[in-house]
C-alpha beads as a LAMMPS data file, in Angstrom:
LAMMPS data file: protein, C-alpha beads

113 atoms
112 bonds

1 atom types
1 bond types

-500.0 500.0 xlo xhi
-500.0 500.0 ylo yhi
-500.0 500.0 zlo zhi

Masses

1 110.0

Atoms # bond

1 1 1 -191.672 326.660 -233.268
2 1 1 -194.210 328.833 -231.453
3 1 1 -196.983 326.978 -233.234
4 1 1 -195.636 323.628 -232.066
5 1 1 -195.494 324.952 -228.492
6 1 1 -199.138 326.047 -228.611
7 1 1 -200.214 322.646 -229.953
8 1 1 -198.285 320.884 -227.211
9 1 1 -199.974 323.062 -224.561
10 1 1 -203.395 321.781 -225.639
11 1 1 -202.284 318.162 -225.893
12 1 1 -202.876 317.200 -222.199
13 1 1 -206.428 318.522 -222.364
14 1 1 -207.127 316.610 -225.567
15 1 1 -205.707 313.419 -224.077
16 1 1 -207.776 313.839 -220.917
17 1 1 -210.945 314.281 -222.954
18 1 1 -210.209 311.154 -225.004
19 1 1 -209.477 309.115 -221.891
20 1 1 -212.951 309.876 -220.461
21 1 1 -215.474 309.570 -223.263
22 1 1 -218.648 311.557 -222.829
23 1 1 -221.533 309.619 -221.355
24 1 1 -224.897 310.172 -222.993
25 1 1 -227.452 311.684 -220.679
26 1 1 -231.183 311.184 -220.943
27 1 1 -232.484 314.724 -220.811
28 1 1 -236.226 314.789 -220.113
29 1 1 -238.254 316.404 -222.835
30 1 1 -240.238 315.750 -225.965
31 1 1 -238.425 313.515 -228.397
32 1 1 -239.183 312.907 -232.055
33 1 1 -240.153 309.257 -232.055
34 1 1 -240.649 308.814 -235.807
35 1 1 -236.869 308.455 -236.230
36 1 1 -236.906 305.159 -234.336
37 1 1 -236.960 302.078 -236.585
38 1 1 -238.019 299.344 -234.186
39 1 1 -241.489 299.314 -232.707
40 1 1 -240.161 298.684 -229.168
41 1 1 -237.903 301.729 -229.263
42 1 1 -240.671 303.851 -230.767
43 1 1 -243.105 302.685 -228.070
44 1 1 -240.540 303.461 -225.366
45 1 1 -239.960 306.886 -226.869
46 1 1 -243.683 307.625 -226.934
47 1 1 -244.056 306.401 -223.350
48 1 1 -241.197 308.694 -222.307
49 1 1 -242.983 311.615 -223.970
50 1 1 -246.227 310.708 -222.167
51 1 1 -244.464 310.547 -218.796
52 1 1 -242.779 313.899 -219.429
53 1 1 -246.045 315.569 -220.420
54 1 1 -247.908 314.048 -217.485
55 1 1 -245.267 315.267 -215.021
56 1 1 -245.350 318.769 -216.494
57 1 1 -249.142 318.838 -216.499
58 1 1 -249.258 317.784 -212.857
59 1 1 -246.662 320.415 -211.904
60 1 1 -248.511 323.152 -213.789
61 1 1 -251.878 322.135 -212.310
62 1 1 -250.422 322.326 -208.802
63 1 1 -248.834 325.701 -209.536
64 1 1 -252.095 327.041 -210.978
65 1 1 -254.088 325.812 -207.980
66 1 1 -251.647 327.480 -205.585
67 1 1 -251.970 330.748 -207.502
68 1 1 -255.768 330.525 -207.465
69 1 1 -255.784 329.828 -203.731
70 1 1 -253.500 332.816 -203.095
71 1 1 -255.712 335.039 -205.264
72 1 1 -258.837 333.871 -203.422
73 1 1 -257.221 334.625 -200.058
74 1 1 -256.297 338.083 -201.289
75 1 1 -259.844 338.679 -202.574
76 1 1 -261.310 337.689 -199.202
77 1 1 -258.892 340.021 -197.402
78 1 1 -259.840 342.869 -199.739
79 1 1 -263.554 342.186 -199.198
80 1 1 -263.040 342.415 -195.438
81 1 1 -261.144 345.685 -195.891
82 1 1 -263.917 347.132 -198.068
83 1 1 -266.562 346.092 -195.539
84 1 1 -264.592 347.813 -192.765
85 1 1 -264.205 350.970 -194.840
86 1 1 -267.901 350.997 -195.680
87 1 1 -268.717 350.761 -191.984
88 1 1 -266.333 353.633 -191.223
89 1 1 -267.907 355.792 -193.950
90 1 1 -271.396 355.067 -192.609
91 1 1 -270.273 356.038 -189.102
92 1 1 -268.720 359.262 -190.361
93 1 1 -271.841 360.106 -192.357
94 1 1 -274.018 359.373 -189.330
95 1 1 -271.845 361.624 -187.149
96 1 1 -271.885 364.358 -189.758
97 1 1 -275.663 364.281 -190.259
98 1 1 -276.648 365.673 -186.805
99 1 1 -273.922 368.324 -186.990
100 1 1 -275.083 369.248 -190.460
101 1 1 -278.730 369.491 -189.275
102 1 1 -277.709 371.825 -186.425
103 1 1 -275.879 374.109 -188.865
104 1 1 -278.896 374.137 -191.165
105 1 1 -281.214 374.982 -188.271
106 1 1 -278.981 377.843 -187.074
107 1 1 -278.825 379.276 -190.598
108 1 1 -282.575 378.961 -191.040
109 1 1 -283.401 380.602 -187.671
110 1 1 -281.678 383.977 -188.337
111 1 1 -283.178 384.105 -191.790
112 1 1 -286.660 383.696 -190.295
113 1 1 -286.304 386.827 -188.145

Bonds

1 1 1 2
2 1 2 3
3 1 3 4
4 1 4 5
5 1 5 6
6 1 6 7
7 1 7 8
8 1 8 9
9 1 9 10
10 1 10 11
11 1 11 12
12 1 12 13
13 1 13 14
14 1 14 15
15 1 15 16
16 1 16 17
17 1 17 18
18 1 18 19
19 1 19 20
20 1 20 21
21 1 21 22
22 1 22 23
23 1 23 24
24 1 24 25
25 1 25 26
26 1 26 27
27 1 27 28
28 1 28 29
29 1 29 30
30 1 30 31
31 1 31 32
32 1 32 33
33 1 33 34
34 1 34 35
35 1 35 36
36 1 36 37
37 1 37 38
38 1 38 39
39 1 39 40
40 1 40 41
41 1 41 42
42 1 42 43
43 1 43 44
44 1 44 45
45 1 45 46
46 1 46 47
47 1 47 48
48 1 48 49
49 1 49 50
50 1 50 51
51 1 51 52
52 1 52 53
53 1 53 54
54 1 54 55
55 1 55 56
56 1 56 57
57 1 57 58
58 1 58 59
59 1 59 60
60 1 60 61
61 1 61 62
62 1 62 63
63 1 63 64
64 1 64 65
65 1 65 66
66 1 66 67
67 1 67 68
68 1 68 69
69 1 69 70
70 1 70 71
71 1 71 72
72 1 72 73
73 1 73 74
74 1 74 75
75 1 75 76
76 1 76 77
77 1 77 78
78 1 78 79
79 1 79 80
80 1 80 81
81 1 81 82
82 1 82 83
83 1 83 84
84 1 84 85
85 1 85 86
86 1 86 87
87 1 87 88
88 1 88 89
89 1 89 90
90 1 90 91
91 1 91 92
92 1 92 93
93 1 93 94
94 1 94 95
95 1 95 96
96 1 96 97
97 1 97 98
98 1 98 99
99 1 99 100
100 1 100 101
101 1 101 102
102 1 102 103
103 1 103 104
104 1 104 105
105 1 105 106
106 1 106 107
107 1 107 108
108 1 108 109
109 1 109 110
110 1 110 111
111 1 111 112
112 1 112 113
């Protein structure tokens, strides 16, 4: 009896699924075209594969170009940062050089006495 009750519970779902048959969907992707018997269907299958590959290639080329452009912008920003740091180092070395010469002169003068 319990088994009959569980079968009857699933019956509305089964009837609903049979009332609305599944509709085939054309999912984009690479298909195996050698299974097609007629030349027209095989040609259409191959053309579908070509269109899919062309769309993916275009998308990947655009993505790659965007990544290259972003990397080039980052490289230019880093070059500008390095140039600024080099200038700062040169300024610090130039400021240190006269102070260093004065210390060397004061050390050398007492030693000469």
